[in-house]
BAFI-3210 file (N, C-alpha, C; in Angstrom, 3 decimals, decimal comma, padded with zeros to 6 digits):
// residues 272
n [1|2|3|4|5|6|7|8|9|10|11|12|13|14|15|16|17|18|19|20|21|22|23|24|25|26|27|28|29|30|31|32|33|34|35|36|37|38|39|40|41|42|43|44|45|46|47|48|49|50|51|52|53|54|55|56|57|58|59|60|61|62|63|64|65|66|67|68|69|70|71|72|73|74|75|76|77|78|79|80|81|82|83|84|85|86|87|88|89|90|91|92|93|94|95|96|97|98|99|100|101|102|103|104|105|106|107|108|109|110|111|112|113|114|115|116|117|118|119|120|121|122|123|124|125|126|127|128|129|130|131|132|133|134|135|136|137|138|139|140|141|142|143|144|145|146|147|148|149|150|151|152|153|154|155|156|157|158|159|160|161|162|163|164|165|166|167|168|169|170|171|172|173|174|175|176|177|178|179|180|181|182|183|184|185|186|187|188|189|190|191|192|193|194|195|196|197|198|199|200|201|202|203|204|205|206|207|208|209|210|211|212|213|214|215|216|217|218|219|220|221|222|223|224|225|226|227|228|229|230|231|232|233|234|235|236|237|238|239|240|241|242|243|244|245|246|247|248|249|250|251|252|253|254|255|256|257|258|259|260|261|262|263|264|265|266|267|268|269|270|271|272]
n.u [002,278|004,614|004,515|006,317|006,021|005,941|005,586|005,219|006,056|005,346|002,845|-000,334|-002,246|-000,798|-000,045|-000,231|-003,198|-003,013|-001,058|-002,395|-004,518|-003,195|-002,276|-004,700|-005,603|-003,649|-002,162|000,030|002,134|005,047|006,864|008,594|008,711|010,275|010,574|008,177|005,116|002,676|000,094|-000,082|-000,596|-003,284|-004,468|-004,213|-005,148|-007,003|-006,722|-004,293|-001,117|001,494|004,752|007,338|009,952|011,978|013,664|014,692|016,746|017,929|017,848|015,940|013,637|013,456|012,969|010,374|009,035|009,591|008,185|005,609|004,617|002,444|001,038|-000,438|001,745|002,855|005,519|006,415|008,049|009,640|008,873|009,688|010,312|012,426|014,615|017,206|015,892|016,439|015,554|016,718|018,229|016,242|014,661|016,471|016,448|013,786|013,850|015,721|014,439|012,151|009,871|006,970|006,771|006,116|006,497|005,369|005,242|005,958|005,225|007,992|010,395|011,681|009,851|007,949|009,421|009,975|007,386|006,846|008,419|007,420|008,395|009,547|011,868|013,293|014,210|013,793|016,671|018,094|018,297|018,151|018,494|018,621|020,475|020,636|021,893|024,196|026,198|029,449|031,278|031,568|029,572|028,516|030,317|031,404|029,408|029,388|030,246|033,421|034,313|031,828|030,565|029,486|031,052|032,124|029,860|029,010|030,282|028,747|026,725|023,961|020,542|020,625|019,899|020,449|020,593|020,246|022,323|022,399|023,564|026,184|027,002|029,174|030,963|029,260|028,765|031,390|031,917|029,982|030,875|033,357|036,030|035,993|035,357|032,824|029,519|028,704|029,178|026,894|024,784|021,424|020,098|018,152|016,832|014,814|013,024|011,427|009,400|006,071|005,157|003,407|005,095|006,800|009,690|011,241|014,140|015,587|018,439|021,837|024,475|026,875|026,070|025,078|026,224|026,385|023,689|022,334|023,523|022,760|020,049|019,529|018,612|018,930|018,166|015,964|015,951|016,199|018,425|018,332|019,814|020,755|020,435|017,870|016,228|016,130|015,104|014,223|013,808|011,398|011,712|009,618|008,175|008,285|006,265|003,601|003,526|002,073|003,251|004,411|004,262|003,089|002,643|-000,037|-001,168|-001,598|000,350|-000,704|-002,916|-001,876|-001,594|-003,184|-003,645|-004,920|-005,358|-005,030|-006,256|-005,188|-007,088|-007,902|-007,626|-005,722|-003,402|000,099|001,689|004,209]
n.v [013,967|011,374|007,985|005,322|002,145|-001,181|-003,754|-006,396|-009,947|-010,810|-012,157|-010,788|-010,659|-010,613|-008,130|-005,481|-004,229|-001,490|-000,730|-001,373|000,404|002,854|002,654|002,619|005,216|006,686|009,145|009,097|006,458|004,673|001,940|-001,243|-003,288|-005,497|-006,631|-006,687|-008,259|-007,678|-008,040|-006,977|-004,333|-004,254|-003,279|-000,607|002,842|003,230|005,464|006,522|008,014|006,164|004,826|002,848|001,733|000,032|000,599|003,001|005,580|006,678|009,456|009,842|008,906|010,673|012,967|012,561|012,748|015,435|016,749|016,511|017,987|018,231|015,905|012,696|010,236|006,968|004,945|001,919|-000,777|-003,933|-006,709|-006,006|-002,699|-002,295|-003,983|-004,160|-002,210|000,167|002,739|004,692|006,741|008,058|008,979|010,761|012,706|013,588|014,759|016,777|018,408|019,061|017,519|015,746|012,484|008,939|005,629|002,517|-000,569|-003,880|-007,361|-009,382|-011,082|-013,058|-014,028|-015,021|-017,003|-018,766|-019,592|-020,910|-023,190|-024,319|-023,988|-023,010|-020,561|-020,114|-022,217|-023,630|-024,327|-024,940|-022,862|-019,504|-017,129|-015,076|-014,482|-012,038|-011,426|-010,765|-011,758|-010,362|-008,363|-008,150|-005,785|-004,416|-004,318|-002,251|-001,539|-003,204|-003,268|-003,351|-006,419|-007,544|-010,347|-013,289|-015,487|-014,641|-014,502|-017,109|-018,638|-018,519|-020,308|-020,314|-019,834|-018,652|-016,192|-015,584|-013,070|-011,957|-013,351|-015,592|-015,764|-016,433|-019,237|-020,971|-019,335|-018,597|-021,067|-021,693|-019,626|-020,114|-022,521|-021,743|-022,663|-024,812|-023,521|-022,655|-023,557|-027,045|-029,446|-031,033|-029,502|-028,408|-026,725|-024,420|-023,233|-020,674|-019,457|-016,653|-016,398|-016,928|-016,143|-017,110|-018,859|-019,889|-021,493|-024,152|-025,452|-028,051|-028,789|-029,284|-027,560|-028,531|-029,475|-027,311|-025,501|-027,025|-027,848|-025,402|-024,146|-025,930|-025,526|-023,204|-020,888|-017,481|-014,946|-013,108|-014,806|-016,446|-017,736|-020,053|-021,232|-023,595|-025,559|-025,511|-025,854|-028,486|-031,949|-031,975|-032,810|-031,145|-028,905|-028,216|-025,027|-022,634|-020,833|-021,714|-023,725|-025,732|-025,619|-023,212|-019,756|-016,506|-013,016|-013,049|-015,442|-017,837|-020,520|-023,902|-025,779|-028,380|-031,510|-030,841|-029,587|-027,415|-024,050|-021,041|-018,122|-014,799|-012,173|-009,368|-006,804|-007,250|-007,968|-007,993|-006,338|-005,531]
n.w [-017,356|-017,137|-017,293|-016,258|-017,051|-015,989|-018,131|-017,656|-018,043|-020,587|-021,334|-021,924|-019,909|-017,604|-016,963|-014,573|-012,890|-012,476|-014,335|-016,732|-016,555|-016,761|-019,397|-020,742|-020,597|-021,748|-023,862|-025,421|-026,324|-025,762|-026,750|-026,952|-029,631|-029,949|-027,484|-026,125|-026,458|-029,029|-028,157|-025,615|-026,007|-026,342|-024,138|-024,417|-025,078|-027,965|-029,599|-029,010|-029,656|-031,025|-030,520|-031,624|-029,861|-030,566|-032,659|-031,896|-030,407|-027,141|-027,236|-029,242|-027,944|-025,769|-027,176|-028,044|-025,591|-025,054|-027,061|-026,249|-023,844|-022,092|-022,183|-021,314|-020,924|-021,593|-020,992|-021,898|-020,423|-020,620|-018,463|-015,116|-014,086|-012,351|-012,653|-014,799|-016,287|-017,594|-016,943|-015,446|-016,734|-018,058|-015,979|-014,874|-016,888|-016,681|-014,129|-014,513|-016,300|-015,070|-015,420|-014,535|-013,204|-012,820|-011,447|-012,370|-011,102|-012,422|-013,219|-012,930|-015,080|-013,679|-011,785|-013,570|-014,874|-012,763|-012,239|-014,612|-014,437|-012,221|-009,558|-006,276|-005,546|-003,295|-000,815|002,353|004,259|001,997|000,011|000,662|-000,471|-003,412|-006,237|-008,656|-011,736|-014,474|-017,307|-017,560|-019,945|-023,587|-025,440|-023,332|-021,283|-019,757|-018,024|-015,844|-012,504|-010,759|-009,283|-009,440|-010,844|-012,588|-011,874|-009,419|-007,807|-007,951|-006,063|-003,785|-004,130|-003,952|-005,087|-008,378|-010,810|-014,081|-016,332|-019,762|-021,086|-022,682|-025,142|-024,879|-024,123|-023,412|-021,966|-019,896|-018,594|-017,765|-015,943|-014,017|-013,004|-012,115|-011,961|-010,143|-007,810|-007,747|-008,570|-008,354|-011,016|-011,323|-010,438|-010,595|-013,463|-015,308|-018,317|-019,315|-021,870|-023,234|-021,195|-020,326|-022,822|-025,859|-027,264|-025,353|-023,973|-022,222|-020,882|-019,253|-017,437|-016,348|-014,564|-015,567|-018,057|-019,317|-021,267|-023,648|-024,018|-024,088|-026,298|-028,303|-028,343|-029,695|-028,614|-028,039|-027,229|-024,970|-022,738|-019,598|-017,273|-014,780|-011,811|-009,342|-006,294|-005,285|-007,425|-007,997|-007,435|-004,452|-000,972|000,553|003,289|006,021|006,445|009,119|009,325|009,024|010,842|013,357|015,851|016,071|016,777|015,771|014,896|014,123|014,857|017,455|018,867|018,289|020,421|022,697|021,156|019,011|015,671|014,859|013,934|015,907|015,760|016,425|017,712|015,651|016,799|018,705|017,505|016,832|014,632|012,141]
ca.u [002,819|005,216|004,406|007,193|005,175|006,420|004,560|005,146|006,987|004,927|001,408|-001,071|-003,005|000,116|000,163|-000,998|-004,373|-002,575|-000,404|-003,417|-005,286|-002,376|-002,293|-006,034|-005,833|-002,466|-002,262|001,230|002,701|006,345|007,051|009,565|008,091|011,198|010,557|006,817|004,171|001,680|-001,142|-000,090|-001,155|-004,743|-004,897|-003,941|-006,120|-006,881|-006,366|-002,994|000,012|002,359|006,127|008,064|011,315|012,959|014,633|014,935|017,781|017,444|017,548|014,666|012,568|013,341|012,369|008,925|008,581|009,697|007,150|004,290|004,851|001,234|000,325|-000,283|002,640|003,254|006,716|006,330|009,290|009,325|009,085|009,572|011,242|013,514|015,730|017,615|014,785|016,934|014,749|017,489|018,614|015,014|014,302|017,386|015,929|012,568|014,218|016,445|013,521|010,978|008,710|006,392|006,811|005,817|006,923|004,358|005,971|005,345|005,647|009,292|010,626|012,093|008,622|007,329|010,236|009,738|006,058|006,911|009,027|006,693|009,302|009,851|013,306|013,885|013,812|014,427|017,793|018,758|018,615|017,320|018,916|018,603|021,383|020,230|023,060|024,398|027,598|030,201|031,923|030,813|029,342|028,079|031,323|031,639|028,323|029,575|031,213|034,490|033,917|030,562|030,635|028,834|032,016|032,241|028,635|028,799|030,811|027,705|025,980|022,535|019,825|021,089|019,178|021,380|019,874|020,939|023,614|022,232|024,372|027,549|026,808|030,433|031,444|028,348|029,044|032,708|031,839|029,188|031,753|034,406|037,223|035,842|034,987|031,423|028,553|029,125|028,650|025,572|023,773|020,348|020,021|016,991|016,769|013,434|013,013|010,124|008,471|004,664|004,780|002,845|006,169|007,701|010,478|011,920|015,157|016,099|019,770|022,701|025,549|027,842|025,539|024,419|026,768|025,990|022,238|021,913|023,981|021,959|018,671|019,407|018,108|019,950|017,644|014,757|016,105|016,680|019,038|018,220|020,769|020,779|019,879|016,438|015,516|016,165|014,134|014,648|012,797|011,190|011,551|008,433|008,458|007,719|005,174|002,316|003,736|001,205|004,037|005,044|003,340|003,556|001,801|-001,447|-001,657|-000,953|000,640|-001,847|-002,935|-001,236|-002,356|-004,023|-002,974|-005,839|-004,848|-005,722|-005,992|-005,211|-008,029|-007,272|-007,287|-004,605|-002,258|001,325|002,209|005,290]
ca.v [012,884|010,242|006,780|004,215|001,009|-002,530|-004,423|-007,810|-010,806|-011,070|-012,394|-009,536|-010,672|-010,505|-006,724|-005,111|-003,389|-000,096|-000,533|-001,392|001,643|003,931|002,485|002,912|006,659|007,333|009,836|008,715|005,198|004,277|000,543|-001,950|-004,471|-006,628|-007,154|-006,720|-008,732|-006,700|-008,248|-006,111|-003,042|-004,310|-002,464|000,804|003,736|003,049|006,710|007,001|008,070|005,053|004,854|001,602|002,131|-000,973|001,224|004,364|005,836|007,422|010,819|009,785|008,758|011,927|013,955|012,327|013,355|016,896|017,251|016,370|018,399|018,151|014,655|011,488|009,367|005,693|004,289|000,514|-001,544|-005,336|-007,208|-004,991|-001,610|-002,186|-004,865|-003,925|-001,488|001,316|003,933|005,676|007,888|008,791|009,686|011,906|013,730|014,142|015,640|017,962|019,258|019,348|016,736|014,853|011,080|007,913|004,278|001,493|-001,841|-004,968|-008,727|-009,597|-012,350|-014,068|-014,633|-015,789|-018,203|-019,689|-020,165|-021,823|-024,471|-024,839|-024,081|-021,901|-020,358|-020,112|-023,431|-023,684|-025,238|-025,142|-021,544|-018,435|-015,908|-015,152|-013,544|-011,664|-010,811|-011,032|-011,898|-009,171|-008,512|-007,735|-004,354|-003,796|-004,609|-001,093|-001,366|-004,105|-002,759|-004,268|-007,341|-008,192|-011,273|-014,572|-016,331|-014,191|-014,856|-018,559|-019,232|-018,571|-021,535|-020,188|-019,694|-017,540|-015,906|-014,893|-012,415|-011,361|-014,037|-016,834|-015,765|-016,894|-020,400|-021,516|-018,423|-018,689|-022,303|-021,590|-018,750|-020,789|-023,531|-020,940|-023,497|-025,607|-022,705|-022,289|-024,643|-028,369|-029,719|-031,649|-028,571|-028,172|-025,462|-024,353|-022,087|-020,318|-018,447|-016,022|-016,832|-016,532|-015,902|-018,323|-019,755|-020,127|-022,726|-024,488|-026,494|-028,490|-029,357|-029,081|-026,613|-029,223|-029,679|-026,073|-024,930|-027,856|-027,821|-024,055|-023,925|-026,759|-025,040|-022,062|-019,735|-016,436|-013,743|-013,232|-016,023|-016,334|-018,986|-020,252|-022,234|-023,804|-026,809|-025,367|-026,224|-029,935|-032,781|-031,963|-033,081|-029,829|-028,747|-027,431|-023,699|-022,418|-019,869|-022,383|-024,855|-025,618|-025,387|-021,895|-018,628|-015,240|-011,886|-013,246|-016,748|-018,503|-021,927|-024,777|-026,445|-029,699|-032,576|-030,320|-028,821|-026,346|-022,717|-020,183|-016,759|-013,703|-011,138|-008,282|-005,671|-007,609|-008,407|-007,192|-006,363|-004,558]
ca.w [-016,549|-017,828|-016,477|-016,647|-016,687|-016,221|-018,934|-017,320|-018,792|-021,958|-021,430|-021,739|-018,660|-016,474|-016,637|-013,391|-013,128|-012,554|-015,619|-017,776|-016,444|-017,322|-020,852|-021,262|-020,668|-022,324|-025,145|-026,156|-025,823|-026,313|-026,379|-027,795|-030,239|-029,848|-026,120|-025,588|-027,472|-029,460|-027,406|-024,433|-026,407|-026,330|-023,001|-024,692|-025,707|-029,419|-030,281|-028,539|-030,587|-030,628|-031,021|-031,372|-029,481|-030,971|-033,547|-031,436|-029,403|-025,985|-027,673|-029,956|-026,957|-025,026|-028,082|-027,984|-024,341|-025,159|-027,974|-025,629|-022,456|-021,269|-022,475|-020,487|-021,689|-020,999|-021,541|-021,513|-020,331|-020,396|-017,110|-014,084|-014,388|-011,381|-012,993|-016,183|-016,902|-018,367|-016,691|-014,690|-017,561|-018,372|-014,756|-014,780|-017,806|-016,089|-013,019|-015,009|-017,061|-014,255|-015,840|-013,536|-013,632|-011,832|-011,808|-012,110|-011,155|-013,179|-012,917|-013,542|-015,769|-012,704|-011,272|-014,655|-015,121|-011,652|-012,444|-015,755|-014,040|-011,070|-008,418|-005,393|-005,700|-001,962|-000,105|003,675|004,392|000,700|-000,547|001,185|-001,163|-004,875|-006,903|-009,998|-012,347|-015,893|-017,674|-017,957|-021,241|-024,749|-025,628|-022,078|-020,259|-018,896|-017,061|-014,705|-011,526|-010,358|-008,228|-009,771|-011,963|-012,325|-011,167|-008,035|-007,093|-007,984|-004,847|-002,757|-004,452|-003,721|-006,354|-009,204|-012,045|-014,974|-017,416|-020,911|-021,238|-023,426|-026,368|-024,587|-023,249|-022,882|-020,928|-018,767|-017,862|-017,138|-014,773|-012,990|-012,387|-011,459|-011,751|-008,935|-006,650|-007,887|-008,484|-008,800|-012,358|-011,277|-009,923|-011,566|-014,202|-016,194|-019,224|-019,670|-022,927|-023,462|-020,154|-020,427|-024,213|-026,465|-027,691|-024,214|-023,999|-020,973|-021,048|-017,967|-017,608|-015,186|-014,865|-016,411|-019,403|-019,741|-022,506|-024,789|-024,203|-024,477|-027,668|-029,197|-028,376|-030,592|-027,873|-027,940|-026,582|-024,140|-021,945|-018,229|-016,823|-013,340|-011,338|-007,898|-005,791|-005,038|-008,645|-008,142|-006,716|-003,061|000,040|001,136|004,720|006,351|006,967|010,439|009,260|009,225|011,743|014,532|017,062|015,955|016,875|015,219|015,240|013,765|015,289|018,587|018,602|018,531|021,718|022,718|020,518|017,936|014,616|014,470|014,188|016,872|015,295|017,386|017,278|014,913|017,665|019,580|016,707|016,851|013,272|011,920]
c.u [003,396|005,167|005,326|006,542|005,872|005,333|004,363|006,018|006,588|003,433|000,640|-001,818|-002,108|000,547|-000,692|-002,216|-003,953|-001,902|-001,401|-004,238|-004,510|-002,370|-003,626|-006,275|-004,663|-002,779|-001,080|001,777|004,015|006,623|008,028|008,941|008,973|011,135|009,156|005,853|003,108|000,382|-001,234|-000,740|-002,674|-005,307|-004,858|-005,136|-005,959|-006,426|-005,000|-001,967|001,032|003,727|006,815|009,519|012,382|014,038|015,002|016,121|017,144|017,038|016,221|013,494|012,353|012,717|010,853|008,356|008,542|008,599|005,758|004,380|003,641|000,520|000,518|000,494|002,903|004,470|006,709|007,709|008,936|009,617|008,787|010,653|012,475|014,729|016,039|016,526|015,199|016,076|015,550|017,816|017,387|014,519|015,182|016,918|014,689|012,903|014,890|015,532|012,253|009,729|008,261|006,427|006,414|006,340|005,817|005,044|005,213|005,812|006,949|009,422|011,078|010,876|007,964|008,097|010,029|008,379|006,074|007,478|008,387|007,532|009,267|011,366|014,041|013,338|014,520|015,530|018,581|019,207|017,641|017,702|018,852|019,523|020,852|021,383|023,088|025,878|028,209|030,796|031,026|030,640|028,940|029,077|031,487|030,560|028,481|030,612|032,273|033,997|032,590|030,746|029,892|029,762|032,129|031,026|028,436|029,295|029,799|026,822|024,519|021,842|020,329|020,221|020,091|020,609|020,822|022,263|023,537|023,097|025,792|027,502|028,091|030,985|030,565|028,620|030,367|032,651|030,999|030,008|032,902|035,613|037,169|035,430|033,506|030,495|029,183|028,516|027,247|024,467|022,689|020,420|018,823|017,086|015,301|013,493|011,594|009,084|007,120|004,227|004,150|003,911|007,225|008,409|011,185|012,875|015,732|017,424|020,530|023,753|026,566|027,373|024,965|024,922|026,295|024,496|021,744|022,318|023,118|020,534|018,459|018,873|019,223|019,460|016,408|014,780|016,661|017,207|018,976|019,114|020,625|020,088|018,389|015,605|015,406|015,063|014,600|013,484|012,542|011,070|010,331|008,848|007,769|006,469|003,820|002,443|002,854|001,956|004,644|003,991|003,957|002,511|000,323|-002,019|-000,884|-000,607|-000,565|-001,763|-002,333|-002,160|-003,244|-003,159|-003,850|-005,275|-005,694|-005,393|-006,073|-006,203|-007,305|-006,806|-006,099|-003,340|-001,103|001,969|003,294|004,735]
c.v [011,805|009,052|005,711|002,940|-000,305|-003,329|-005,875|-008,636|-011,087|-011,248|-011,123|-009,495|-010,733|-009,063|-006,383|-004,272|-001,935|000,194|-000,481|-000,110|002,818|003,864|002,929|004,407|007,412|007,994|009,516|007,448|004,930|002,873|-000,108|-003,229|-005,708|-007,307|-007,360|-007,177|-007,687|-006,834|-007,357|-004,773|-003,074|-003,505|-000,970|001,539|003,621|004,303|007,242|007,008|007,029|005,155|003,547|001,936|001,134|-000,381|002,635|004,423|006,531|008,830|010,872|009,737|010,065|013,028|013,800|012,964|014,886|017,490|017,236|016,734|018,251|016,816|013,612|010,479|008,091|005,168|002,862|-000,128|-002,994|-005,734|-006,155|-003,947|-001,591|-003,039|-004,723|-003,178|-000,300|002,555|005,030|006,917|008,713|009,573|010,920|013,041|014,386|015,129|016,921|018,925|019,601|018,598|015,807|013,425|010,182|006,579|003,307|000,132|-002,907|-006,316|-008,994|-010,956|-013,446|-014,781|-015,507|-017,072|-019,231|-020,353|-021,194|-023,182|-025,045|-024,983|-022,821|-021,759|-020,275|-021,317|-023,473|-024,737|-025,475|-023,802|-020,530|-017,083|-016,153|-014,072|-013,291|-010,897|-011,119|-011,213|-010,529|-009,419|-008,075|-006,227|-003,644|-004,006|-003,460|-000,909|-002,225|-003,535|-003,804|-005,143|-008,028|-009,059|-012,536|-015,473|-015,941|-014,597|-016,363|-019,241|-019,308|-019,809|-021,491|-020,077|-018,468|-017,433|-015,060|-014,381|-012,143|-012,043|-015,306|-016,902|-016,286|-018,095|-020,949|-020,640|-018,510|-019,936|-022,215|-020,718|-019,365|-021,850|-022,879|-021,790|-024,248|-024,837|-022,322|-023,471|-025,958|-028,643|-030,303|-030,749|-028,329|-026,786|-025,536|-023,094|-021,861|-019,184|-017,959|-016,516|-016,150|-016,164|-017,189|-019,333|-019,939|-021,473|-022,920|-025,646|-026,816|-029,204|-029,258|-028,047|-027,262|-029,425|-028,419|-025,565|-025,708|-027,749|-026,454|-023,754|-024,696|-026,246|-023,927|-020,813|-018,710|-015,203|-014,088|-014,500|-015,705|-017,700|-019,032|-021,404|-022,384|-025,074|-026,721|-025,774|-027,733|-030,638|-032,923|-032,351|-031,772|-029,865|-027,874|-026,074|-023,531|-021,539|-020,498|-023,636|-024,692|-025,283|-023,987|-020,806|-017,404|-014,171|-012,061|-014,566|-017,257|-019,929|-022,771|-025,403|-027,835|-030,748|-032,123|-029,614|-027,666|-024,984|-021,949|-018,735|-015,773|-012,653|-009,948|-007,158|-005,968|-008,015|-007,421|-007,292|-005,309|-003,175]
c.w [-017,455|-016,878|-017,050|-016,127|-016,997|-016,913|-018,551|-018,247|-020,231|-022,110|-021,087|-020,411|-017,427|-016,227|-015,419|-013,780|-013,295|-013,893|-016,756|-017,752|-017,020|-018,850|-021,442|-021,413|-021,311|-023,663|-026,051|-025,503|-026,541|-025,820|-027,346|-028,331|-030,128|-028,486|-025,558|-026,686|-027,795|-028,674|-026,168|-024,763|-026,540|-025,164|-023,321|-025,290|-027,229|-030,163|-029,870|-029,668|-030,120|-031,297|-030,631|-031,097|-029,913|-031,868|-033,148|-030,469|-028,207|-026,396|-028,436|-028,976|-026,195|-025,887|-028,120|-026,721|-024,467|-026,043|-027,350|-024,148|-021,544|-021,396|-021,381|-021,314|-020,903|-021,742|-021,012|-021,524|-020,021|-018,955|-016,073|-014,313|-013,493|-011,714|-014,480|-016,957|-017,742|-018,167|-015,987|-015,488|-017,950|-017,149|-014,579|-015,686|-017,228|-014,974|-013,509|-015,750|-016,282|-014,669|-014,719|-014,075|-012,481|-012,354|-011,412|-012,224|-011,938|-012,689|-013,658|-014,205|-014,816|-012,136|-012,335|-014,941|-014,021|-011,788|-013,570|-015,378|-012,780|-009,826|-007,565|-005,388|-004,368|-001,208|001,244|003,737|003,119|000,113|000,006|000,590|-002,664|-005,421|-008,309|-010,635|-013,835|-016,145|-017,962|-019,339|-022,378|-024,787|-024,337|-020,952|-019,276|-017,834|-015,817|-013,744|-011,203|-009,208|-008,463|-011,011|-011,586|-011,522|-009,695|-007,216|-007,004|-006,718|-003,726|-002,920|-004,048|-005,075|-007,102|-010,447|-012,915|-016,186|-018,595|-021,239|-022,075|-024,680|-026,148|-023,641|-022,643|-021,767|-019,684|-017,941|-017,121|-015,883|-013,661|-012,264|-011,624|-011,067|-010,421|-007,695|-006,664|-007,704|-008,919|-010,166|-012,363|-010,761|-010,977|-012,192|-015,143|-017,037|-019,572|-020,676|-023,156|-022,465|-020,305|-021,841|-024,773|-026,885|-026,598|-024,359|-022,673|-021,242|-019,679|-018,169|-016,284|-015,560|-015,800|-017,838|-020,021|-021,086|-023,724|-025,063|-024,643|-025,910|-028,663|-029,350|-029,387|-029,914|-027,710|-027,187|-025,764|-023,303|-020,569|-017,817|-015,301|-012,914|-009,832|-007,473|-005,505|-006,244|-008,806|-007,374|-005,275|-002,156|000,784|002,657|004,982|006,908|008,322|010,409|009,555|010,086|012,983|015,820|017,110|016,031|016,219|015,509|014,949|014,287|016,492|018,186|018,974|019,915|021,606|022,110|019,377|016,895|014,144|014,854|015,185|016,535|016,445|016,886|016,661|015,831|018,567|018,816|016,802|015,477|013,112|011,592]
res [x|x|x|x|x|x|x|x|x|x|x|x|x|x|x|x|x|x|x|x|x|x|x|x|x|x|x|x|x|x|x|x|x|x|x|x|x|x|x|x|x|x|x|x|x|x|x|x|x|x|x|x|x|x|x|x|x|x|x|x|x|x|x|x|x|x|x|x|x|x|x|x|x|x|x|x|x|x|x|x|x|x|x|x|x|x|x|x|x|x|x|x|x|x|x|x|x|x|x|x|x|x|x|x|x|x|x|x|x|x|x|x|x|x|x|x|x|x|x|x|x|x|x|x|x|x|x|x|x|x|x|x|x|x|x|x|x|x|x|x|x|x|x|x|x|x|x|x|x|x|x|x|x|x|x|x|x|x|x|x|x|x|x|x|x|x|x|x|x|x|x|x|x|x|x|x|x|x|x|x|x|x|x|x|x|x|x|x|x|x|x|x|x|x|x|x|x|x|x|x|x|x|x|x|x|x|x|x|x|x|x|x|x|x|x|x|x|x|x|x|x|x|x|x|x|x|x|x|x|x|x|x|x|x|x|x|x|x|x|x|x|x|x|x|x|x|x|x|x|x|x|x|x|x|x|x|x|x|x|x|x|x|x|x|x|x|x|x|x|x|x|x]
***
């Protein structure tokens, strides 16, 4: 079995119980030292054969899998495997060779970055959608489909999380502004580098000041840029979920003049 495990954003205690259990029984571990702190490997079987993929190609990794057809293998990927996880090509190999595999989700860097800045990224009346994207261009230009770009998404002006783009601060700012069609210059922006790592850094700025502040920080990798009005000092609107005047499948609305909840008995609940 090959287990593709999301290692979490960095902190060893942000790995899931399932991921840690897979590591503990693994006979072979493939991980990237450039993206995953060594402390995460404290969960691993001490006798496991270990391969640092930081200097390996896809073919090198697949060769490790091929050499161990019966082994319990863990392939550690930073964050969560579902976003820029690079597991698709490995899954294709597993299917073509008949190898059994599983995916163990992890805590993503977006969740860790939001926790670092103490914000909810979806705010009623302000932003109810999150765009996760990256800059096009450079060595990975071919991976971006036509019509997908930071500039194209900026027109929605909802919360945006931009990955893998800190090395090009001027281009990032220009696309976020989109020549007046995107975010306003005063829109809050936050750069979170190495979220949950011991050397985590948080830079609070605006879209208009992003290029200068990001360039001055020296941050180039392992950074997530968050943009949107939900990051600012807003007056939060109360959600209806816990409003005494609102009922749902687990609770009736409160009686007149009271804010006390009235739970619906379990046997009578209407759940999806």
